[in-house]
C-alpha positions as CSV (number, residue, x, y, z in Angstrom):
1,X,44.1,27.5,-40.2
2,X,44.6,23.4,-39.1
3,X,46.8,24.6,-36.2
4,X,44.2,26.9,-34.8
5,X,41.3,25.1,-35.3
6,X,42.2,21.8,-33.8
7,X,42.5,23.2,-30.2
8,X,39.3,25.1,-30.8
9,X,37.7,21.9,-31.6
10,X,38.9,20.1,-28.2
11,X,37.8,22.8,-25.9
12,X,34.5,22.5,-27.4
13,X,34.0,18.9,-27.0
14,X,35.9,19.2,-22.9
15,X,32.7,21.6,-22.9
16,X,30.3,19.1,-24.2
17,X,31.9,16.6,-21.8
18,X,31.5,18.8,-18.9
19,X,28.0,20.1,-20.0
20,X,27.0,16.0,-20.0
21,X,28.8,14.9,-16.6
22,X,26.8,17.9,-14.9
23,X,23.4,16.8,-16.4
24,X,24.5,13.5,-15.5
25,X,25.1,14.4,-11.8
26,X,21.8,16.4,-11.5
27,X,20.3,13.4,-13.1
28,X,21.8,11.3,-10.2
29,X,20.8,14.3,-7.5
30,X,17.2,14.0,-9.0
31,X,16.6,10.2,-8.3
32,X,18.5,10.2,-5.3
33,X,15.6,12.4,-4.3
34,X,12.9,11.2,-5.6
35,X,12.2,8.3,-2.9
36,X,8.5,9.4,-1.0
37,X,7.5,8.5,2.6
38,X,3.8,8.1,2.8
39,X,2.8,8.5,6.7
40,X,-1.2,6.9,7.3
41,X,-3.8,9.1,9.1
42,X,-5.6,7.3,11.7
43,X,-9.3,9.6,11.2
44,X,-8.2,9.3,6.5
45,X,-8.1,5.6,6.8
46,X,-10.1,2.5,7.4
47,X,-10.5,-1.1,5.9
48,X,-13.7,-1.5,5.0
49,X,-15.5,-5.5,4.1
50,X,-18.2,-7.4,3.3
51,X,-18.5,-10.7,2.8
52,X,-21.7,-12.8,1.7
53,X,-24.3,-14.1,3.7
54,X,-27.8,-15.5,3.4
55,X,-30.3,-13.0,1.6
56,X,-27.8,-10.1,2.4
57,X,-24.2,-9.3,2.3
58,X,-22.5,-8.6,5.8
59,X,-20.7,-5.0,6.1
60,X,-17.8,-3.9,8.4
61,X,-14.5,-2.0,9.1
62,X,-11.6,-2.0,10.8
63,X,-9.5,1.4,12.3
64,X,-6.3,2.2,11.4
65,X,-3.8,1.5,14.4
66,X,-0.7,2.8,12.7
67,X,0.6,3.4,9.3
68,X,4.1,4.5,7.7
69,X,5.0,3.1,4.0
70,X,8.7,4.4,2.0
71,X,8.8,4.1,-1.9
72,X,11.8,4.9,-4.4
73,X,10.3,4.9,-7.5
74,X,13.2,4.4,-9.5
75,X,13.8,0.9,-7.7
76,X,10.1,-0.1,-7.4
77,X,11.3,-0.8,-3.6
78,X,9.2,-0.5,-0.9
79,X,8.8,-0.3,2.8
80,X,7.1,-0.3,5.7
81,X,4.0,-1.2,7.3
82,X,0.6,-0.6,7.9
83,X,-1.5,-2.3,11.1
84,X,-5.2,-2.3,11.5
85,X,-6.7,-3.1,15.0
86,X,-8.1,-6.4,14.5
87,X,-10.4,-6.0,17.5
88,X,-11.6,-2.8,16.3
89,X,-13.8,-5.1,13.9
90,X,-17.5,-4.3,13.8
91,X,-20.4,-5.3,11.3
92,X,-23.2,-3.4,13.6
93,X,-24.4,-6.9,14.6
94,X,-23.1,-7.5,18.5
95,X,-24.2,-11.2,18.6
96,X,-22.3,-11.6,15.1
97,X,-19.7,-9.1,15.7
98,X,-19.2,-11.5,19.4
99,X,-18.6,-14.8,17.1
100,X,-16.4,-13.1,14.2
101,X,-14.0,-11.9,17.3
102,X,-14.0,-15.6,19.3
103,X,-14.8,-18.0,16.4
104,X,-13.0,-16.6,13.2
105,X,-10.1,-14.0,13.8
106,X,-9.4,-15.0,17.4
107,X,-9.0,-11.0,17.9
108,X,-8.0,-11.1,21.3
109,X,-4.8,-13.3,20.3
110,X,-4.3,-12.0,16.9
111,X,-5.0,-8.5,17.4
112,X,-3.0,-6.9,14.5
113,X,-4.1,-7.0,10.4
114,X,-0.8,-6.0,8.8
115,X,0.2,-5.2,5.5
116,X,4.1,-5.1,4.3
117,X,4.7,-3.9,1.1
118,X,7.9,-5.0,-0.8
119,X,7.7,-4.0,-4.5
120,X,5.3,-1.8,-6.6
121,X,5.2,-1.5,-10.1
122,X,3.8,1.6,-11.8
123,X,5.0,5.3,-12.3
124,X,4.5,7.6,-9.7
125,X,3.1,11.1,-10.9
126,X,4.3,14.2,-9.0
127,X,0.6,15.4,-9.1
128,X,-2.6,13.6,-9.4
129,X,-3.8,9.8,-9.9
130,X,-1.2,7.2,-10.0
131,X,-1.9,3.5,-10.1
132,X,0.4,0.5,-8.7
133,X,0.2,-3.2,-8.9
134,X,1.9,-3.5,-5.3
135,X,3.1,-6.8,-3.8
136,X,4.0,-7.6,-0.4
137,X,2.7,-9.6,2.8
138,X,-0.8,-9.5,4.4
139,X,-1.2,-10.7,8.0
140,X,-3.7,-12.2,9.8
141,X,-4.3,-14.6,12.4
142,X,-0.9,-14.9,13.6
143,X,0.7,-15.7,10.1
144,X,1.8,-13.9,6.6
145,X,-0.2,-14.5,2.8
146,X,2.3,-13.2,0.3
147,X,-0.6,-11.2,-2.4
148,X,-0.3,-8.2,-4.9
149,X,-3.0,-5.4,-4.7
150,X,-3.9,-2.8,-7.4
151,X,-3.8,0.6,-5.9
152,X,-4.7,3.8,-6.9
153,X,-2.6,6.8,-5.0
154,X,-3.2,10.6,-5.6
155,X,-1.0,13.1,-4.4
156,X,-1.6,16.7,-3.6
157,X,1.1,19.1,-2.5
158,X,2.3,17.2,1.0
159,X,-1.0,15.3,1.3
160,X,-2.1,11.5,-0.5
161,X,-5.0,9.4,-0.9
162,X,-4.9,5.6,-2.0
163,X,-7.4,3.3,-2.5
164,X,-7.5,-0.8,-2.8
165,X,-9.7,-4.1,-3.2
166,X,-8.9,-7.0,-3.0
167,X,-10.1,-10.7,-1.7
168,X,-9.3,-12.3,1.5
169,X,-9.7,-16.1,1.5
170,X,-9.8,-16.6,5.1
171,X,-11.2,-19.9,5.6
172,X,-8.0,-21.4,3.3
173,X,-5.9,-19.6,5.0
174,X,-6.6,-21.2,8.2
175,X,-9.8,-19.6,9.9
176,X,-13.1,-21.1,10.7
177,X,-16.9,-20.7,8.7
178,X,-18.7,-19.3,11.2
179,X,-22.0,-20.7,9.3
180,X,-24.5,-22.7,10.4
181,X,-27.6,-24.5,9.6
182,X,-29.8,-21.6,9.3
183,X,-27.2,-19.5,8.1
184,X,-23.9,-19.3,5.3
185,X,-21.6,-17.5,4.2
186,X,-19.0,-17.1,2.2
187,X,-15.2,-18.3,2.4
188,X,-14.2,-15.6,0.9
189,X,-14.0,-11.8,2.6
190,X,-13.8,-8.7,0.1
191,X,-11.2,-6.0,1.8
192,X,-11.1,-2.5,0.6
193,X,-8.6,-0.1,2.2
194,X,-9.5,3.6,2.0
195,X,-6.2,5.5,3.4
196,X,-4.8,9.5,3.4
197,X,-2.5,11.2,4.8
198,X,1.0,13.2,4.9
199,X,4.0,12.9,2.0
200,X,7.8,13.9,2.4
201,X,10.1,13.4,-0.4
202,X,13.2,12.4,0.3
């Protein structure tokens, strides 16, 4: 009995090892295919901003120029770039917009507002909503600044949407405060990004 039992046990163990190796291989394949690429559609994406001013709040928007983001959920590594058109900024008041572009943004010289993510913390759901803390560099007025932004992302098939809100201390970052004797505005602009487009999984 003992002589016949040993080979059976060894054969059973060999099968267990084979199954384990197969599962590990499949798991590695799943991880390798888990990265996603997010393409931003200009028609679904906008940057909204608000700025406190004497007796009221200024509201405005910037249009998307381009955007593609890569994200690996396994490592948290991210890449790509989102670019908004600084020259498209408008608040609904022509003279105020002229001053914003000429004296604050200097948008003819610095026409891009950019965000380049490099890392994201959070768990990506295959469908539905996920929340991340996204670290990267925000470019404005010819300089880049490190920021971490809370981002809500929703996946629905091959479509996605996202939203994020964060402050921009534009005066601290070297831009001019346009306040004068009659009007005072804050030193911080609050930016809200709304984005959407298509997603592909690799």
